[in-house]
C-alpha positions as CSV (number, residue, x, y, z in Angstrom):
1,M,56.6,17.4,105.4
2,I,57.0,13.9,105.3
3,K,53.0,13.7,104.4
4,T,53.6,16.4,101.9
5,V,56.6,14.8,100.1
6,A,54.4,11.3,100.1
7,W,51.5,13.3,98.9
8,W,53.4,14.9,95.7
9,A,54.9,11.3,95.2
10,V,51.6,9.8,94.6
11,L,50.4,12.6,92.7
12,M,53.7,12.2,90.3
13,A,53.0,8.4,90.3
14,V,49.3,8.9,89.2
15,A,50.5,11.4,86.5
16,L,52.9,9.2,85.1
17,V,50.5,6.2,85.1
18,V,48.1,8.5,83.2
19,V,50.7,9.8,80.5
20,G,51.7,6.3,79.9
21,L,48.1,5.1,79.4
22,Q,47.3,8.2,77.2
23,T,50.2,7.7,75.1
24,D,49.4,3.8,74.7
25,R,46.0,4.9,73.4
26,Q,47.3,7.8,71.4
27,T,49.0,5.0,69.2
28,R,45.7,3.8,67.9
29,R,45.8,7.1,66.0
30,T,49.6,7.7,65.7
31,P,51.4,4.4,65.5
32,A,54.8,6.3,65.2
33,V,54.5,7.0,68.9
34,A,54.3,3.5,70.1
35,A,58.1,3.2,70.7
36,S,57.7,6.1,73.1
37,V,55.2,4.2,75.4
38,P,56.7,2.5,78.6
39,E,56.9,-1.1,78.4
40,A,54.6,-1.3,81.4
41,F,51.9,0.5,79.6
42,R,52.0,-1.1,76.3
43,S,48.7,-2.6,75.3
44,A,47.7,-0.6,72.0
45,A,51.2,0.4,71.3
46,Q,52.3,-3.5,71.3
47,L,50.7,-3.9,67.7
48,P,52.6,-1.6,65.8
49,I,55.7,-2.5,67.9
50,A,55.1,-5.7,66.8
51,A,54.2,-5.2,62.9
52,Y,57.5,-2.9,62.6
53,A,59.4,-6.0,63.9
54,V,57.6,-8.5,61.5
55,A,58.7,-6.1,58.7
56,G,62.2,-6.0,59.8
57,D,65.1,-8.3,59.5
58,D,65.3,-9.7,63.2
59,H,62.7,-12.6,62.9
60,E,63.4,-13.8,66.7
61,S,62.8,-10.4,67.9
62,A,59.8,-10.0,65.7
63,L,58.5,-13.3,67.2
64,A,59.1,-12.2,70.6
65,E,57.2,-9.1,70.3
66,A,54.1,-10.8,68.4
67,E,53.9,-13.5,71.2
68,K,53.9,-10.6,73.9
69,L,51.1,-9.0,71.6
70,V,49.0,-12.0,71.8
71,R,49.6,-12.5,75.7
72,R,48.4,-9.0,76.3
73,R,45.7,-8.9,74.0
74,P,44.6,-12.4,73.1
75,L,41.5,-11.7,71.2
76,P,41.7,-9.6,68.2
77,A,42.3,-11.5,64.9
78,E,44.8,-9.1,63.9
79,H,47.0,-10.0,66.4
80,L,46.9,-13.5,65.8
81,R,47.6,-12.8,62.2
82,V,50.7,-10.8,63.3
83,L,51.8,-13.8,65.3
84,A,51.1,-16.2,62.4
85,Q,53.6,-13.9,60.0
86,A,56.1,-13.7,62.6
87,Q,56.0,-17.8,63.4
88,F,56.4,-18.2,59.6
89,L,59.5,-15.9,59.4
90,A,61.1,-17.6,62.1
91,G,60.7,-21.1,60.9
92,D,57.3,-22.3,62.5
93,V,55.2,-23.0,59.7
94,A,53.1,-25.5,61.7
95,G,52.5,-22.8,64.4
96,S,51.8,-20.2,61.7
97,S,49.3,-22.7,59.9
98,L,47.4,-22.8,63.3
99,S,47.6,-19.3,64.2
100,I,46.2,-17.8,60.9
101,Q,43.5,-20.7,61.3
102,Y,42.4,-19.1,64.6
103,A,42.9,-15.6,63.2
104,A,40.3,-16.1,60.5
105,Q,37.9,-17.9,62.7
106,R,37.6,-14.8,65.1
107,G,38.1,-12.3,62.4
108,W,36.2,-12.5,59.4
109,R,36.9,-9.1,58.6
110,D,40.8,-9.5,58.7
111,P,41.5,-9.6,54.7
112,L,44.8,-11.3,55.0
113,A,43.7,-13.9,57.5
114,Q,40.6,-14.6,54.9
115,E,42.9,-14.8,51.9
116,T,45.2,-17.0,53.4
117,M,42.5,-19.3,54.6
118,L,40.8,-19.3,51.0
119,R,44.4,-20.4,49.6
120,L,44.6,-23.2,51.9
121,A,41.2,-24.3,51.6
122,L,42.0,-24.4,47.7
123,E,45.0,-26.5,48.3
124,A,42.9,-28.8,50.5
125,G,40.4,-29.2,47.9
126,N,37.7,-27.7,50.1
127,T,35.9,-25.3,47.7
128,S,33.2,-24.9,49.7
129,E,35.2,-23.1,52.7
130,A,37.2,-21.3,49.8
131,A,33.8,-19.9,48.8
132,R,32.9,-18.5,52.0
133,R,36.4,-16.8,52.4
134,Y,35.9,-15.5,48.9
135,A,32.5,-14.2,50.1
136,A,34.2,-12.4,53.2
137,L,36.5,-10.9,51.0
138,F,33.7,-10.0,48.5
139,L,32.0,-8.0,51.0
140,R,34.8,-5.9,51.9
141,R,34.5,-2.7,50.0
142,D,38.3,-2.3,50.4
143,T,39.4,-5.7,48.7
144,Q,41.0,-5.2,45.6
145,D,38.7,-6.0,42.4
146,A,42.0,-7.6,40.9
147,L,42.1,-10.2,43.9
148,L,38.6,-11.1,43.5
149,E,39.2,-11.7,39.7
150,E,42.3,-14.0,40.7
151,L,40.5,-16.0,43.2
152,G,37.0,-16.3,41.4
153,P,38.1,-19.0,38.7
154,P,39.8,-21.7,41.1
155,V,37.0,-20.9,43.6
156,L,33.9,-21.0,41.2
157,A,35.5,-23.1,38.3
158,E,33.2,-26.1,38.5
159,T,29.6,-25.7,37.0
160,G,26.9,-26.8,39.5
161,G,29.9,-27.2,41.9
162,A,30.3,-26.9,45.8
163,G,31.9,-23.5,45.4
164,R,29.1,-22.0,43.3
165,Q,26.4,-23.8,45.8
166,T,28.0,-22.3,48.7
167,L,27.9,-18.8,47.1
168,I,24.2,-19.5,46.1
169,D,23.3,-20.3,49.5
170,I,25.2,-17.2,50.8
171,V,24.0,-14.6,48.4
172,G,20.3,-16.0,48.6
173,G,20.3,-15.3,52.4
174,G,21.9,-11.9,52.3
175,E,19.0,-9.6,51.1
176,R,20.9,-6.7,52.4
177,W,23.8,-7.1,49.8
178,H,22.2,-8.0,47.1
179,N,22.7,-4.9,45.1
180,Q,26.5,-4.8,46.1
181,F,26.7,-8.6,44.8
182,L,25.0,-7.7,41.4
183,G,27.3,-4.8,40.9
184,R,30.5,-6.0,41.8
185,G,29.9,-9.8,40.9
186,A,29.3,-8.7,37.3
187,R,32.8,-7.2,37.2
188,V,34.8,-9.7,39.0
189,M,33.4,-13.0,38.9
190,P,33.8,-15.5,36.3
191,A,30.6,-14.5,33.8
192,D,29.3,-17.9,33.5
193,A,29.4,-18.5,37.5
194,F,27.8,-15.4,38.4
195,V,24.9,-16.0,35.6
196,E,24.5,-19.5,37.3
197,I,24.4,-18.1,40.9
198,V,22.1,-15.5,40.1
199,G,19.7,-17.8,38.3
200,A,19.8,-20.2,41.1
201,T,19.0,-17.6,43.7
202,I,16.0,-16.4,41.6
203,E,14.9,-19.7,41.1
204,N,15.0,-20.3,45.3
205,G,12.6,-17.1,45.6
206,T,15.3,-14.2,45.8
207,R,14.1,-10.9,44.1
208,Y,16.6,-8.6,42.8
209,E,15.8,-4.8,41.5
210,C,15.3,-4.9,37.7
211,R,17.3,-2.0,37.5
212,M,20.2,-3.6,38.9
213,L,20.1,-6.8,36.8
214,E,19.7,-4.7,33.7
215,Q,23.1,-2.8,34.9
216,A,24.5,-6.1,35.8
217,L,23.7,-7.5,32.1
218,R,25.7,-4.9,30.6
219,G,28.8,-5.8,32.5
220,V,28.5,-9.7,31.9
221,T,27.7,-9.1,28.1
222,A,30.8,-6.9,27.7
223,R,33.2,-9.4,29.1
224,D,31.0,-12.6,27.7
225,E,28.5,-12.7,25.2
226,A,27.3,-16.2,25.8
227,S,26.7,-15.6,29.1
228,G,25.1,-12.2,28.4
229,V,22.7,-14.1,26.7
230,A,21.9,-16.5,29.3
231,F,21.5,-13.8,31.6
232,S,19.3,-11.7,29.5
233,A,16.7,-14.8,29.6
234,I,16.9,-14.7,33.5
235,I,16.1,-11.3,33.6
236,D,13.1,-11.6,31.3
237,D,11.7,-14.2,33.5
238,Q,12.0,-11.9,36.6
239,C,11.5,-8.5,35.2
């Protein structure tokens, strides 16, 4: 009898563990169930819980939940970004700045971290670093064109400057995204900066599809006629 009771107790304990773990995993698809995950089993569930707390008015509670998130899963960049937000709201500006820098170093795909680091780099006068962050945002298809249009001028303002040179190096070394660069860059970058970057990469040996160059020419010319004339000459040299 005692063995039977003990056996059923073990089964119940295992079942509770399995349910807790499965519910935690389910939060990746359904964040709304996060609050129903028992505290002991919260791993994936801690991210939406911390994010909801950050969106609320209790900043101290949000900071506690964000710190718990990073203790449990310290590697994802998104978790550090949530911690940075919570620290900022709680008044820890220095800690927030440090956390967002760590987040940006770990996760080039985290758009908010990249945007924050870009703006910090601009404030510090480091246009090369700002250009690297701009490239990271540019490569994300879900980055809004309006954001790239806003950030492009301060990053790429100087003719022959560090921002443009950094983009020349990045574009020249990224053959797999040349078509994306031509199609999107003609829309969102300052027209003269786009023309300089394309021209310099061609001089350095980059070869673009003539069809894509001609499409980009139409976009550039519609935005700035003088840049269109300069770009047309570049196309004539390659195509």
